[in-house]
N, C-alpha and C positions, 0 to 999 in steps of 0.2 A: 876121242875128242868129245867133250860135252857141249851142249847148247849153252851159250852165255851171251851177254850183251856187253859190248865195249863202246863207250861214247854213244850210246843210243842205237848202235848197229847190232842186229841179230847175227851172231856167229853160227855158221852152219856146221853140221856134222860132215864128216868126210863124204859119206854117200850122198848127202844133200848137195854138197859142193859139186861133185862129179855129175850129178843129174842136171844141175844148172848149167855146167860147162857144156854138156852134151847138147842141151836144148839151144844154147847160144850158138854153138858151132853149126848145128843143123840149120838154124835160121840164117846164119851168115853165108853158108854154102848155097842156100836156096834163094836168098834175096840180095846178097852182097853187103849186108849190114846187120848190126844187132839192134833190135828195137827193145829198149829197156821196159817200156810200158807193156809191150806184149809179154815179155818174160815175167813181169810182175803179175799179170793176169793169169798166166799159165801155172805159176808156181805158188802164188799167194804171198810171196815175200815182198817187202817194201822196196822201193827204188834204191834207197841208200844201201841196203843190204846187198842188192844185186850188183850195183856199181862197185862196191867195196870188194866183193868176192871175185868179180871178173878181172879185177886189177891184180889179183894175187897170182903168183907162180905156182903155189900149192896151198892146200887148205890150212895147213898149220906147220909150224917149224918143229921138227923133231931132232933130237940129238943124233948126229951121224956116228955110226959105229964103223971104224976103219977095218978093212980086210975081213969083213964078215960075209960069208957066202950067202947068196940069196937063192931061193927056189926058182927064181926067174932067170938066173944067169945062163943055164944051159939053153934057154929058148931065145935069148936076145938076138943072136945072129939071124934066126929065122924071122923074128918080128921085124928086124931092121930091113931084111931083104923084101919082105912082103910090103912094108910101107914105102920102100923105094920104088917098087913096081906099081903099087896101088895106094897112093897117099890118102885116099878118102876112106880106106877101110876103117870101120868103127871098132871101138874097144870091145864091144859085145862079140863081133865076128872074130876078132883076133883071139879073144878068150876061148871061144869055142874051138878054134883051130889048135891052140896049144894044149887045151885040155884033152883033145883027142890024141895028142902026142905024149901024154903023161903028166902034164902040169897039174898040180893040186894046191897051188898057192892062192892068194887073195887077188881081188880086183884093184885094190888101191895101189899096190906097187906096180901093177901092170899099167894103170892109168898114168902114174908118174913117169914111167919110162917112155910111154908112147908120146907124151907131151914133150919130152926132151929130144926125141929123135924124129918126130913126124916132119917130113918136108913141108915147107911153107906152100900153101896153095893161094896164089894171088888171083883175086877176082876183082876186076875194076868195078868200083861202086856205081859207075854210070851205066853199066851193062846189066840188063836183067832179062832172063829168058821168059818171054811173054807167050802165053797160050790163049786160045780162044775159049769161051765158056764151054764146058763139057768135053774138052779135048784131052786133058791129061790130069792124072794125079800121081803123086810120089808116095812110095810105100817103104817103110823101114821099121825095124824093131828098136825099141828103147828098153833098157834094163833098169829095174828098180829093186835093189837089195833092201831087205827089211828084217827086223828082229822080232821073233814071236814071243808070246807071253812066257814061255819056258826058257828063253834066252838063246834059242837056236837061230841061226841065220838062214834065211831063205831068199828066193828071188821071185819077183813077178815081172812079166814082160808086157810092155805096151806096144801094140801094133799101131803105128802112126800113119795116117793117110792124109796127105796135104793136097788140097785142090789147087791146080796150077793157076787158074784165073783169079779166084777170089782169095787164095791163101787160107781158106778155112780149113781147120784141122779136125779130124775125127780120130780119137784114140780109144782103143778097147784093150782092157787089161786081161791077160790070159796066162795060164799056168806054165806054158811051154811055148817053144817056137816051131813046133812040128807043123806038117802040112795041114792036119785037121784044124789046128788053131789058126793058121794063116787063112784058110778058107772061111772059117767062122767070122774072123775079123773083117774079111772082104764083104761078106754078106751083110754084116752089121753096117758097114760104111755105105753100101749101095742102098740099103733100106733107109738109112738116115738121110741121104741126099736125094732119094727118090729116083734113082737111075744109076747108070754106069757111064764112065768116061770112055772115050775111044781108045785111050792108051793109058797104061800104068807103068811108071818108071820104078825099077827096083835097083837097090844098091848092093848087088852081090849077095842077096839073101840065100842062105844055105838051102832053104826049102824051095827055092825057085831056080837058082843057078846050079847046074850039075857039074859044070866044068869051067875053069878059068885058065886061059893060056898062061903057062909059066908056073902053075901050081901043081907040082908033081907029087 
């Protein structure tokens, strides 16, 4: 999918669309709503582009091929079971899990399937989890695929640290999601804010959580 403009609206590539969708979902889970101005500042896209793409069910319309097997098919029962048990699992985490089980397909088809089957998470807009200054920050990984000069596709990972009281975000881009990268990102966040919070909330990060009940 190429970048183009339709009626003055910047059309995003698939990976840009999914990055925007992940940021919007993360914000909605954290605050109960999607702030278009915040997303515009975070991504650099104009407000019309963001509103247009968040209203889409998928980044672009592709011709459907009937009865064509997909690399994802053998893993769909596992993905569905995991999301039924843990609806907040991210696409990045699920990709890691099925790759460890032999999946070698792309992320776009995985993202499409997750959006189709993910159970709805209802968060009343009037309820917000408030914390005191310095009490808590939330930590999660974000995935950003990119294409190198020679045409190969690679990924860079952003460690996102969101402060519970101010909603200020610190993001550090790292080459992998291992424990050394996680610790480096934490040190960067602590240095940036000039201290540490009393508590850090993690969303089932592989480098933090060693066991999840029901994940055999």
